[in-house]
C-alpha positions in Angstrom: 32.3 51.5 48.7 34.4 49.6 46.2 34.6 46.6 48.6 30.8 46.7 49.3 30.0 46.8 45.5 32.4 43.8 44.9 30.8 41.8 47.7 27.4 42.5 46.3 28.4 41.2 42.9 29.8 38.0 44.4 26.6 37.6 46.4 24.4 38.0 43.3 26.6 35.6 41.4 26.2 33.0 44.1 22.4 33.5 44.1 22.3 33.0 40.3 24.4 29.8 40.5 22.1 28.5 43.3 19.0 29.2 41.3 20.5 27.4 38.2 21.5 24.4 40.3 18.0 24.3 41.8 16.4 24.4 38.3 18.7 21.6 37.1 17.7 19.4 40.0 14.0 19.9 39.3 14.3 19.8 35.5 11.8 17.5 33.9 13.5 15.3 31.2 12.1 15.9 27.7 10.9 13.0 25.5 14.0 13.4 23.3 16.2 13.0 26.3 14.3 10.0 27.5 14.8 8.1 24.3 18.5 8.9 23.8 20.5 5.8 24.5 24.1 6.0 25.5 24.7 2.2 25.1 23.2 -0.9 23.6 22.5 -2.1 27.1 20.3 1.0 27.7 18.4 0.3 24.5 17.9 -3.3 25.5 16.6 -2.3 28.8 14.2 0.2 27.1 13.0 -2.5 24.8 12.3 -5.0 27.6 10.4 -2.3 29.6 8.3 -1.3 26.5 7.5 -4.9 25.8 5.7 -5.1 29.2 3.6 -2.0 28.7 1.3 -3.1 25.8 1.8 0.2 24.1 3.4 -1.5 21.0 2.2 -4.5 19.0 5.7 -5.9 19.3 5.8 -8.4 22.2 9.6 -9.0 22.4 12.2 -6.6 23.7 14.5 -7.8 21.0 12.0 -7.0 18.3 11.5 -3.5 19.7 15.2 -2.9 19.8 15.5 -4.0 16.1 12.6 -1.8 15.1 14.1 1.2 16.8 17.5 0.7 15.2 15.8 0.2 11.8 13.7 3.4 12.3 16.9 5.3 13.3 18.3 4.5 9.8 15.2 6.1 8.3 15.0 9.1 10.7 12.1 7.8 12.7 11.6 8.3 16.5 11.9 5.2 18.8 8.3 5.0 19.9 7.0 5.6 16.4 9.3 2.8 15.1 8.1 0.4 17.8 4.5 0.9 16.6 5.0 0.9 12.8 8.0 -1.4 12.0 7.3 -5.2 12.1 9.6 -8.2 11.7 8.3 -10.9 9.4 10.4 -14.0 8.8 13.5 -12.1 9.9 12.8 -9.1 7.6 11.8 -5.6 8.7 8.6 -4.2 7.2 7.1 -0.7 7.3 3.5 0.0 8.2 1.6 2.2 5.7 1.6 5.1 8.1 5.3 5.0 8.4 5.6 5.1 4.6 3.2 8.0 4.4 5.2 9.9 7.1 8.5 9.4 5.3 6.9 10.6 2.0 5.4 13.7 3.5 8.6 14.6 5.4 10.5 14.4 2.1 8.0 16.6 0.2 6.4 13.9 -1.9 2.8 14.7 -2.9 0.3 11.9 -3.1 -2.9 12.2 -5.1 -5.7 9.6 -5.3 -6.8 9.6 -8.9 -9.2 6.7 -8.7 -10.6 5.2 -5.5 -11.7 1.6 -5.9 -13.8 2.5 -9.0 -15.6 -0.1 -11.2 -14.2 -1.0 -14.6 -15.7 -2.6 -17.7 -14.4 -4.0 -20.9 -14.3 -2.0 -24.1 -14.8 -4.2 -27.1 -14.4 -3.8 -30.9 -17.4 -2.3 -32.7 -18.7 -4.1 -35.7 -20.1 -2.7 -38.9 -23.6 -2.9 -37.5 -22.6 -0.6 -34.6 -22.8 -3.5 -32.1 -20.0 -5.4 -30.5 -18.0 -7.5 -33.1 -18.1 -11.2 -32.3 -15.7 -14.1 -32.8 -16.1 -17.9 -32.3 -13.8 -20.1 -30.2 -11.4 -20.4 -33.2 -11.1 -16.6 -33.4 -13.1 -16.3 -36.6 -15.6 -13.6 -37.2 -19.3 -14.5 -36.7 -22.5 -12.7 -37.6 -25.4 -12.1 -35.2 -28.6 -14.1 -35.6 -32.2 -13.0 -35.5 -33.9 -12.6 -32.1 -37.6 -13.3 -31.3 -38.5 -10.1 -33.0 -36.6 -10.8 -36.2 -33.8 -8.3 -35.4 -30.3 -9.5 -36.1 -28.9 -8.5 -32.7 -28.5 -11.9 -31.0 -25.1 -13.3 -30.3 -24.7 -16.9 -31.5 -24.0 -19.5 -28.8 -20.3 -19.9 -28.2 -19.4 -16.4 -29.5 -17.7 -13.7 -27.6 -16.8 -10.0 -28.2 -13.3 -8.9 -29.0 -12.0 -7.2 -25.9 -9.7 -4.3 -26.7 -9.0 -2.9 -23.2 -10.3 -2.4 -19.7 -11.5 1.1 -18.6 -13.5 2.9 -16.0 -17.2 3.0 -16.2 -17.3 6.8 -16.6 -14.9 6.6 -19.6 -16.3 7.3 -23.1 -15.6 4.7 -25.8 -13.6 5.6 -28.9 -15.3 5.6 -32.3 -14.2 2.0 -32.9 -15.3 0.7 -29.5 -18.4 -0.4 -27.6 -18.5 -0.1 -23.9 -19.5 -3.3 -22.0 -22.1 -3.3 -19.3 -20.7 -5.9 -16.9 -18.3 -4.7 -14.1 -15.2 -6.8 -14.4 -12.8 -5.1 -12.0 -12.3 -2.5 -9.3 -9.2 -0.4 -9.5 -7.4 2.3 -7.4 -4.9 4.7 -9.1 -2.3 6.7 -7.2 -0.2 9.6 -8.4 2.9 10.7 -6.6 5.2 13.8 -7.4 8.7 14.3 -6.1 11.0 17.2 -6.8 14.4 15.9 -7.9 17.5 18.0 -7.9 19.3 18.1 -11.3 23.1 18.3 -11.9 22.7 22.0 -12.9 21.1 22.8 -9.5 17.6 23.1 -10.8 14.6 20.9 -9.8 12.5 18.7 -11.9 9.2 17.0 -11.0 9.4 13.2 -11.0 5.8 11.8 -11.5 4.9 8.2 -10.9 1.4 6.8 -11.4 0.7 3.4 -9.9 -2.4 1.2 -9.5 -3.8 -2.0 -8.1 -7.0 -3.8 -8.6 -9.1 -6.7 -7.4 -8.3 -8.6 -10.6 -4.6 -8.4 -9.8 -5.3 -9.5 -6.2 -7.3 -12.5 -7.6 -4.3 -13.5 -9.8 -1.8 -14.0 -6.9 -1.7 -17.5 -5.4 -0.8 -17.5 -1.7 -0.7 -21.2 -0.8 -0.4 -24.7 -2.2 -4.2 -25.2 -2.5 -4.4 -22.4 -5.0 -6.1 -19.7 -2.8 -5.6 -16.1 -3.9 -5.4 -12.8 -2.0 -9.2 -12.4 -2.3 -9.6 -15.5 -0.1 -8.0 -13.8 2.9 -10.2 -12.2 5.5 -8.6 -8.8 5.2 -9.2 -8.6 1.5 -12.8 -9.8 1.9 -13.6 -7.4 4.8 -11.7 -4.4 3.5 -11.3 -4.7 -0.2 -11.2 -0.9 -0.8 -8.6 -0.3 1.9 -6.4 -3.2 0.8 -6.5 -2.2 -2.8 -5.6 1.4 -1.9 -2.8 0.2 0.4 -1.3 -2.0 -2.3 -1.5 0.8 -5.0 -0.1 3.3 -2.6 2.8 1.0 -1.6 3.7 0.1 -5.2 3.8 3.7 -6.2 5.8 4.7 -3.1 8.5 2.1 -3.8 8.8 3.3 -7.4 9.3 6.9 -6.5 11.0 6.7 -3.1 12.8 3.4 -2.6 15.8 5.3 -1.4 13.8 7.0 1.3 12.1 3.8 2.4 15.4 1.9 2.6 14.1 -0.8 0.3 11.8 -2.1 3.0 8.4 -3.7 2.0 5.1 -2.6 3.4 3.8 -4.8 6.2 0.6 -6.2 4.7 2.3 -6.7 1.3 5.0 -8.8 2.8 2.7 -10.6 5.1 0.5 -11.6 2.2 3.5 -12.7 0.2 4.7 -14.9 3.1 1.1 -15.9 4.0 1.4 -14.5 7.5 -1.7 -13.7 9.5 -2.4 -10.0 10.3 -5.3 -7.8 11.1 -6.2 -4.7 9.1 -8.3 -1.6 10.1 -10.3 0.6 7.7 -7.5 3.2 8.1 -5.0 0.8 6.7 -3.2 -0.1 10.0 -1.9 -3.6 9.7 -0.9 -5.5 12.9 1.0 -8.8 12.5 -0.5 -11.7 14.5 2.4 -14.1 14.0 5.8 -13.2 12.5 6.9 -16.5 11.1 5.5 -19.2 8.8 7.9 -22.0 8.1 5.5 -23.5 5.4 5.3 -20.3 3.3 4.3 -21.0 -0.2 6.3 -18.1 -1.7 10.0 -18.2 -1.3 11.1 -16.1 -4.3 11.5 -12.3 -4.4 8.4 -10.4 -3.5 8.0 -8.9 -7.0 7.8 -12.4 -8.5 4.7 -13.8 -6.8 3.0 -16.6 -8.8 0.4 -15.4 -11.3 -2.2 -17.5 -12.9 -3.7 -16.9 -16.4 -7.2 -17.9 -15.5 -8.9 -16.8 -12.3 -12.0 -18.4 -10.9 -13.1 -15.6 -8.5 -16.6 -14.6 -9.7 -16.6 -11.2 -8.0 -13.7 -9.6 -9.8 -12.7 -11.4 -12.9 -15.8 -12.0 -15.0 -15.3 -12.1 -18.7 -17.4 -9.5 -20.5 -19.8 -11.7 -22.4 -22.1 -9.2 -24.2 -25.6 -10.7 -23.7 -28.7 -10.1 -25.8 -30.0 -7.2 -23.8 -26.6 -5.5 -23.9 -26.4 -5.9 -27.6 -29.8 -4.3 -28.1 -28.8 -1.4 -25.9 -25.6 -0.9 -27.8 
């Protein structure tokens, strides 16, 4: 009996080993196993094969390899990196979806405070309750009589004293008059990140950033003086582009360590005057990765800014007209 029992145990053990071996032979490799590379040669081969598929905007196996290695430093999966990290003039850039993914994975909360909302100028209120006026020399001037004999007309060459710019739905202070003409469109983003303190407690770090069409109109992108608003992406998707830039600036302020100091793709492409396409969802795809005649060669945060902007759609000076004066 003892010998029979022992033989039965050996038989059962062999069956289990055979079943395990059979399962191992028929096992389907998981995605994580497929994209685990044992050598640089394997990674290169993967990059070359991916370049042939058309499933990534990157056309070169070398670019795909570089994107994967860069993404690995940030904790991103290979396929995601190949679709959201772009080389521009030899520098890696992050697509806005990659930035958003990294922020979410690190518990950073994003709130859209203002979404491409119109802004007007708030000007100083005069003793008559209307906008105070000055001449070209900065001296105070009084209003003149209109056709009805009311002293509400602004003299020729005069202008109001602009105190600040604000959103249309803001109420003016007691010393202010709210202008009627839309002078800008602005997006405001708020981000919150919990930061560990030396005593082990956590404190909220809050950063509020913004970007506007007036700022876009102040950045020169080439030698002929064109600004961001002259580019097709900014003309076709002004709301998306303004949001992307506000989102990117705020993200860099609060999470530069998480982003590895890398710029956002459309931001750096605009800075280097590189062609790219943009979707309404904010997905930027670089068309060409190099521009040897780039106008901007300094650091990205030092783009050329002009004092006076000629774009009529976003930088109009609030000249309070006769009808506006009457209404005020």
